[in-house]
DSSP file (Angstrom, degrees, kcal/mol; ACC not computed):
  #  RESIDUE AA STRUCTURE BP1 BP2  ACC     N-H-->O    O-->H-N    N-H-->O    O-->H-N    TCO  KAPPA ALPHA  PHI   PSI    X-CA   Y-CA   Z-CA
    1    1 A M    >         0   0    0      0, 0.0     3,-1.2     0, 0.0     4,-0.4   0.000 360.0 360.0 360.0 -43.1  197.8 -129.2  -52.8
    2    2 A Q  T 3   +     0   0    0      1,-0.2     3,-0.3     2,-0.2    16,-0.0   0.666 360.0  68.1 -72.9 -10.0  196.4 -130.8  -49.6
    3    3 A K  T 3  S+     0   0    0      1,-0.2    -1,-0.2     2,-0.1     4,-0.1   0.689 100.3  49.3 -73.9 -17.4  194.5 -127.6  -48.8
    4    4 A S  S X  S+     0   0    0     -3,-1.2     3,-1.4     1,-0.1     4,-0.4   0.543  83.9  96.2 -96.1  -1.7  192.3 -128.3  -51.8
    5    5 A L  G >  S+     0   0    0     -4,-0.4     3,-3.7    -3,-0.3     4,-0.2   0.927  75.6  60.4 -48.8 -54.7  191.7 -131.9  -50.8
    6    6 A P  G >  S+     0   0    0      0, 0.0     3,-0.6     0, 0.0    -1,-0.3   0.792 104.8  49.3 -48.9 -26.4  188.4 -131.2  -49.2
    7    7 A Y  G <  S+     0   0    0     -3,-1.4    -2,-0.2     1,-0.2     3,-0.2   0.478 112.6  48.7 -87.0  -1.5  187.1 -129.9  -52.5
    8    8 A A  G X   +     0   0    0     -3,-3.7     3,-1.5    -4,-0.4     7,-0.3   0.099  69.2 120.4-127.4  28.1  188.3 -133.0  -54.3
    9    9 A Q  T <  S+     0   0    0     -3,-0.6    -1,-0.1     1,-0.3    -2,-0.1   0.733  81.9  43.2 -57.5 -28.3  186.9 -135.8  -52.0
   10   10 A Q  T 3  S+     0   0    0     -3,-0.2     2,-0.7    -4,-0.1    -1,-0.3   0.062  90.2  97.7-112.3  24.1  184.9 -137.3  -54.7
   11   11 A Q    <>  -     0   0    0     -3,-1.5     4,-2.1     1,-0.2     3,-0.2  -0.920  51.8-167.9-115.3 108.0  187.5 -137.1  -57.6
   12   12 A A  H  > S+     0   0    0     -2,-0.7     4,-3.2     1,-0.2     5,-0.2   0.883  86.0  56.7 -58.9 -46.7  189.2 -140.4  -57.9
   13   13 A D  H  > S+     0   0    0      1,-0.2     4,-1.7     2,-0.2    -1,-0.2   0.864 108.6  46.4 -61.4 -38.2  191.9 -138.9  -60.2
   14   14 A Y  H  > S+     0   0    0     -3,-0.2     4,-2.3     2,-0.2     5,-0.3   0.923 112.0  51.9 -70.6 -45.1  193.0 -136.3  -57.6
   15   15 A Q  H  X S+     0   0    0     -4,-2.1     4,-2.0    -7,-0.3    -2,-0.2   0.906 112.0  44.1 -58.7 -41.2  193.0 -138.8  -54.9
   16   16 A A  H  X S+     0   0    0     -4,-3.2     4,-2.2     2,-0.2    -1,-0.2   0.846 110.4  55.7 -74.2 -26.8  195.3 -141.2  -56.8
   17   17 A F  H  X S+     0   0    0     -4,-1.7     4,-1.7    -5,-0.2    -2,-0.2   0.903 110.7  44.0 -67.4 -42.5  197.5 -138.3  -57.9
   18   18 A V  H  X S+     0   0    0     -4,-2.3     4,-2.4     2,-0.2     5,-0.2   0.926 113.0  54.0 -67.5 -43.6  198.1 -137.3  -54.2
   19   19 A A  H  X S+     0   0    0     -4,-2.0     4,-2.0    -5,-0.3    -2,-0.2   0.917 108.5  48.2 -49.2 -50.9  198.5 -141.0  -53.3
   20   20 A A  H  X S+     0   0    0     -4,-2.2     4,-2.1     1,-0.2    -1,-0.2   0.851 110.4  52.1 -68.1 -35.2  201.2 -141.4  -56.0
   21   21 A L  H  X S+     0   0    0     -4,-1.7     4,-0.6     1,-0.2    -1,-0.2   0.889 111.8  45.2 -64.8 -43.9  203.0 -138.3  -54.7
   22   22 A L  H  <>S+     0   0    0     -4,-2.4     5,-2.8     2,-0.2     3,-0.5   0.834 109.0  56.6 -64.8 -36.5  203.1 -139.6  -51.3
   23   23 A Q  H ><5S+     0   0    0     -4,-2.0     3,-2.3     1,-0.3    -2,-0.2   0.934 103.6  54.1 -67.3 -45.6  204.2 -142.9  -52.5
   24   24 A R  H 3<5S+     0   0    0     -4,-2.1    -1,-0.3     1,-0.3    -2,-0.2   0.664 105.9  53.3 -54.9 -20.3  207.2 -141.4  -54.2
   25   25 A Q  T 3<5S-     0   0    0     -4,-0.6    -1,-0.3    -3,-0.5    -2,-0.2   0.267 118.6-113.4 -99.7   8.2  208.1 -139.8  -50.9
   26   26 A N  T < 5S+     0   0    0     -3,-2.3     2,-0.6     1,-0.2    -3,-0.2   0.817  76.4 133.3  58.9  32.8  208.0 -143.2  -49.2
   27   27 A K     >< +     0   0    0     -5,-2.8     4,-2.7     1,-0.2     3,-0.2  -0.571  20.3 158.5-108.4  68.8  205.0 -142.2  -47.1
   28   28 A H  H  >  +     0   0    0     -2,-0.6     4,-2.6     1,-0.2    -1,-0.2   0.814  64.8  60.5 -66.1 -31.7  203.2 -145.4  -47.8
   29   29 A R  H  > S+     0   0    0     -3,-0.2     4,-1.0     1,-0.2    -1,-0.2   0.965 112.8  38.7 -59.2 -48.8  200.9 -145.2  -44.8
   30   30 A E  H >> S+     0   0    0      1,-0.2     4,-1.4     2,-0.2     3,-0.6   0.908 112.5  56.8 -59.5 -46.9  199.5 -142.0  -46.1
   31   31 A A  H 3X S+     0   0    0     -4,-2.7     4,-3.4     1,-0.2     5,-0.3   0.881  99.7  60.2 -60.5 -41.1  199.5 -143.1  -49.6
   32   32 A I  H 3X S+     0   0    0     -4,-2.6     4,-2.8     1,-0.2    -1,-0.2   0.888 102.9  51.5 -51.2 -43.1  197.3 -146.1  -48.8
   33   33 A S  H <X S+     0   0    0     -4,-1.0     4,-1.9    -3,-0.6    -1,-0.2   0.926 111.7  44.5 -62.0 -45.6  194.5 -144.0  -47.5
   34   34 A Y  H  X S+     0   0    0     -4,-1.4     4,-2.5     2,-0.2    -2,-0.2   0.875 114.5  48.8 -74.4 -35.1  194.4 -141.8  -50.6
   35   35 A F  H  X S+     0   0    0     -4,-3.4     4,-2.7     2,-0.2     5,-0.3   0.925 110.0  54.2 -65.8 -38.0  194.7 -145.0  -53.0
   36   36 A Q  H  X S+     0   0    0     -4,-2.8     4,-2.2    -5,-0.3    -2,-0.2   0.947 109.2  48.1 -62.1 -45.6  191.8 -146.7  -50.9
   37   37 A N  H  X S+     0   0    0     -4,-1.9     4,-2.2     2,-0.2    -1,-0.2   0.948 114.1  45.6 -52.7 -55.6  189.7 -143.5  -51.6
   38   38 A A  H  X S+     0   0    0     -4,-2.5     4,-1.6     1,-0.2    -1,-0.2   0.879 114.2  48.2 -57.9 -41.5  190.5 -143.5  -55.4
   39   39 A V  H  < S+     0   0    0     -4,-2.7    -1,-0.2     1,-0.2    -2,-0.2   0.843 109.7  52.3 -76.9 -30.5  189.9 -147.2  -55.7
   40   40 A Q  H  < S+     0   0    0     -4,-2.2    -1,-0.2    -5,-0.3    -2,-0.2   0.921 114.5  43.2 -68.5 -38.0  186.6 -146.9  -53.8
   41   41 A L  H  < S+     0   0    0     -4,-2.2    -2,-0.2     1,-0.2    -1,-0.2   0.753 135.1  15.8 -79.2 -21.4  185.5 -144.2  -56.2
   42   42 A S    ><  +     0   0    0     -4,-1.6     3,-1.8    -5,-0.2    -1,-0.2  -0.464  67.6 174.2-148.4  74.4  186.7 -146.0  -59.3
   43   43 A P  T 3  S+     0   0    0      0, 0.0    -4,-0.1     0, 0.0    -3,-0.1   0.589  72.2  68.9 -64.7 -12.5  187.4 -149.7  -58.6
   44   44 A Q  T 3   +     0   0    0      4,-0.0     2,-1.0    32,-0.0     3,-0.1   0.320  67.8 110.6 -92.3   8.3  188.1 -150.5  -62.1
   45   45 A S    <>  -     0   0    0     -3,-1.8     4,-2.2     1,-0.2     5,-0.2  -0.737  46.4-172.4 -84.0 100.4  191.4 -148.6  -62.2
   46   46 A G  H  > S+     0   0    0     -2,-1.0     4,-2.5     1,-0.2    -1,-0.2   0.877  82.6  55.6 -61.1 -38.0  194.0 -151.3  -62.4
   47   47 A V  H  > S+     0   0    0      2,-0.2     4,-2.5     1,-0.2    -1,-0.2   0.889 109.2  46.4 -69.0 -37.5  196.9 -148.8  -62.0
   48   48 A W  H  > S+     0   0    0      2,-0.2     4,-2.5     1,-0.2    -1,-0.2   0.894 111.2  52.0 -74.0 -35.4  195.4 -147.5  -58.7
   49   49 A Q  H  X S+     0   0    0     -4,-2.2     4,-2.2     2,-0.2    -2,-0.2   0.924 111.7  47.0 -58.3 -41.7  194.8 -150.9  -57.5
   50   50 A M  H  X S+     0   0    0     -4,-2.5     4,-2.2     2,-0.2    -2,-0.2   0.918 110.9  50.9 -65.3 -41.8  198.4 -151.7  -58.3
   51   51 A G  H  X S+     0   0    0     -4,-2.5     4,-2.0     1,-0.2     5,-0.2   0.935 110.5  51.2 -64.6 -41.2  199.7 -148.4  -56.5
   52   52 A L  H  X S+     0   0    0     -4,-2.5     4,-2.6     1,-0.2    -1,-0.2   0.938 109.8  49.4 -51.0 -51.3  197.6 -149.5  -53.5
   53   53 A A  H  X S+     0   0    0     -4,-2.2     4,-2.1     1,-0.2    -1,-0.2   0.834 109.1  53.4 -63.0 -38.2  199.3 -153.0  -53.6
   54   54 A I  H  X S+     0   0    0     -4,-2.2     4,-2.3     2,-0.2    -1,-0.2   0.941 112.2  41.4 -64.8 -52.6  202.7 -151.4  -53.8
   55   55 A S  H  X S+     0   0    0     -4,-2.0     4,-1.5     2,-0.2    -2,-0.2   0.908 113.1  54.8 -64.0 -41.1  202.2 -149.2  -50.7
   56   56 A L  H  <>S+     0   0    0     -4,-2.6     5,-2.9     1,-0.2     3,-0.2   0.916 110.1  47.9 -56.5 -44.7  200.5 -152.1  -48.8
   57   57 A R  H ><5S+     0   0    0     -4,-2.1     3,-2.1     1,-0.2    -1,-0.2   0.910 106.6  57.5 -66.7 -40.1  203.5 -154.3  -49.5
   58   58 A A  H 3<5S+     0   0    0     -4,-2.3    -1,-0.2     1,-0.3    -2,-0.2   0.818 106.5  48.0 -53.3 -35.7  205.8 -151.5  -48.4
   59   59 A E  T 3<5S-     0   0    0     -4,-1.5    -1,-0.3    -3,-0.2    -2,-0.2   0.023 120.1-109.8 -92.9  17.2  204.1 -151.5  -45.1
   60   60 A Q  T < 5S+     0   0    0     -3,-2.1     2,-0.6     1,-0.2    -3,-0.2   0.793  75.3 137.4  51.6  37.0  204.3 -155.4  -44.8
   61   61 A R     >< +     0   0    0     -5,-2.9     4,-2.4     1,-0.2     3,-0.4  -0.465  22.1 161.3 -97.2  57.3  200.7 -155.8  -45.3
   62   62 A N  H  >  +     0   0    0     -2,-0.6     4,-3.2     1,-0.2     5,-0.2   0.803  64.7  51.6 -52.3 -42.5  201.3 -158.7  -47.6
   63   63 A A  H  > S+     0   0    0      1,-0.2     4,-2.0     2,-0.2    -1,-0.2   0.939 114.3  44.7 -64.2 -48.0  197.9 -160.4  -47.5
   64   64 A E  H  > S+     0   0    0     -3,-0.4     4,-2.0     2,-0.2    -1,-0.2   0.860 113.3  52.5 -65.2 -39.5  196.2 -157.1  -48.4
   65   65 A A  H  X S+     0   0    0     -4,-2.4     4,-2.9     2,-0.2     5,-0.2   0.933 106.3  52.5 -59.6 -48.5  198.9 -156.4  -51.1
   66   66 A R  H  X S+     0   0    0     -4,-3.2     4,-2.5     1,-0.2    -2,-0.2   0.932 111.0  46.8 -63.0 -43.3  198.3 -159.8  -52.7
   67   67 A D  H  X S+     0   0    0     -4,-2.0     4,-2.5     2,-0.2    -1,-0.2   0.907 113.9  49.8 -66.9 -35.8  194.4 -159.1  -52.9
   68   68 A A  H  X S+     0   0    0     -4,-2.0     4,-2.2     2,-0.2    -2,-0.2   0.914 109.8  48.7 -69.9 -39.8  195.1 -155.6  -54.3
   69   69 A F  H  X S+     0   0    0     -4,-2.9     4,-2.2     2,-0.2     5,-0.2   0.933 112.4  50.2 -62.6 -47.3  197.5 -157.0  -56.9
   70   70 A T  H  X S+     0   0    0     -4,-2.5     4,-2.0    -5,-0.2    -2,-0.2   0.931 109.0  49.7 -56.3 -47.8  194.9 -159.6  -57.9
   71   71 A R  H  X S+     0   0    0     -4,-2.5     4,-1.2     2,-0.2    -1,-0.2   0.857 107.2  57.1 -53.8 -39.3  192.2 -157.0  -58.2
   72   72 A A  H ><>S+     0   0    0     -4,-2.2     3,-0.8     1,-0.2     5,-0.6   0.963 110.2  43.6 -56.6 -54.9  194.6 -154.9  -60.4
   73   73 A L  H ><5S+     0   0    0     -4,-2.2     3,-1.0     1,-0.2    -2,-0.2   0.829 108.7  58.6 -65.6 -29.2  195.0 -157.9  -62.8
   74   74 A E  H 3<5S+     0   0    0     -4,-2.0    -1,-0.2     1,-0.2    -2,-0.2   0.762  93.6  67.0 -74.6 -22.1  191.2 -158.7  -62.8
   75   75 A T  T <<5S-     0   0    0     -4,-1.2    -1,-0.2    -3,-0.8    -2,-0.2   0.723  90.9-148.1 -62.5 -21.8  190.5 -155.2  -64.0
   76   76 A R  T < 5 +     0   0    0     -3,-1.0    -3,-0.1    -4,-0.4    -2,-0.1   0.832  67.0 109.8  52.0  38.7  192.1 -156.0  -67.4
   77   77 A T      < +     0   0    0     -5,-0.6     2,-0.1     2,-0.1    -4,-0.1   0.514  45.6 101.8-117.4 -12.0  193.2 -152.5  -67.8
   78   78 A L  S    S-     0   0    0     -6,-0.3     2,-0.1     1,-0.1   -33,-0.0  -0.437  70.8-122.7 -76.8 144.8  196.9 -152.9  -67.3
   79   79 A N     >  -     0   0    0     -2,-0.1     4,-3.1     1,-0.1     3,-0.3  -0.358  37.8 -93.0 -79.1 173.4  199.2 -152.9  -70.2
   80   80 A A  H  > S+     0   0    0      1,-0.2     4,-1.7     2,-0.2     5,-0.1   0.756 124.7  51.9 -57.6 -31.9  201.5 -155.9  -70.8
   81   81 A E  H  > S+     0   0    0      2,-0.2     4,-2.4     3,-0.2    -1,-0.2   0.884 113.3  44.6 -73.1 -43.0  204.4 -154.5  -68.9
   82   82 A L  H  > S+     0   0    0     -3,-0.3     4,-3.2     2,-0.2     5,-0.3   0.951 110.2  55.4 -63.6 -50.9  202.3 -153.7  -65.8
   83   83 A Q  H  X S+     0   0    0     -4,-3.1     4,-2.2     1,-0.2    -2,-0.2   0.895 108.4  49.4 -51.8 -42.1  200.7 -157.0  -66.0
   84   84 A S  H  X S+     0   0    0     -4,-1.7     4,-2.2     2,-0.2    -1,-0.2   0.941 111.2  47.7 -58.0 -49.8  204.2 -158.6  -65.9
   85   85 A F  H  X S+     0   0    0     -4,-2.4     4,-1.9     1,-0.2    -2,-0.2   0.940 111.4  50.3 -59.8 -43.6  205.2 -156.6  -63.0
   86   86 A V  H  X S+     0   0    0     -4,-3.2     4,-2.2     1,-0.2    -1,-0.2   0.917 111.1  49.3 -60.1 -42.8  202.0 -157.4  -61.0
   87   87 A K  H  X S+     0   0    0     -4,-2.2     4,-1.7    -5,-0.3    -1,-0.2   0.878 111.0  50.3 -66.4 -37.4  202.4 -161.2  -61.8
   88   88 A Q  H  X S+     0   0    0     -4,-2.2     4,-1.2     2,-0.2    -1,-0.2   0.852 110.3  50.4 -64.7 -37.6  206.1 -160.9  -60.5
   89   89 A Q  H  X S+     0   0    0     -4,-1.9     4,-1.3     2,-0.2     3,-0.3   0.888 108.9  51.0 -64.3 -48.0  204.9 -159.2  -57.4
   90   90 A L  H  < S+     0   0    0     -4,-2.2    -2,-0.2     1,-0.2    -1,-0.2   0.848 107.4  52.7 -67.3 -35.4  202.3 -161.9  -56.8
   91   91 A K  H  < S+     0   0    0     -4,-1.7    -1,-0.2     1,-0.2    -2,-0.2   0.855 110.6  49.3 -67.5 -33.3  204.9 -164.7  -57.2
   92   92 A E  H  <        0   0    0     -4,-1.2    -1,-0.2    -3,-0.3    -2,-0.2   0.736 360.0 360.0 -82.3 -25.9  207.1 -162.9  -54.6
   93   93 A L     <        0   0    0     -4,-1.3    -1,-0.2    -3,-0.1    -2,-0.2   0.467 360.0 360.0 -76.5 360.0  204.3 -162.5  -52.1
């Protein structure tokens, strides 16, 4: 999959998909880079902002995680369950 990344540099969906896979493998540092690419290409994706925040928090980058969780809420694209999760994360930070 990573061999095809050069061909998908401008595809936010692909960047976020790779980020999510890395996140599930606890490779948060690498996931952050891919989530940042996805968010840069499509900043109104609350789910990708949330994914970025989760990996930032896992890397102890709490101020950045707080900002990303806040941006995720501000997109107004998260369903009620995800909004509740994000609000809880913000309380804990």
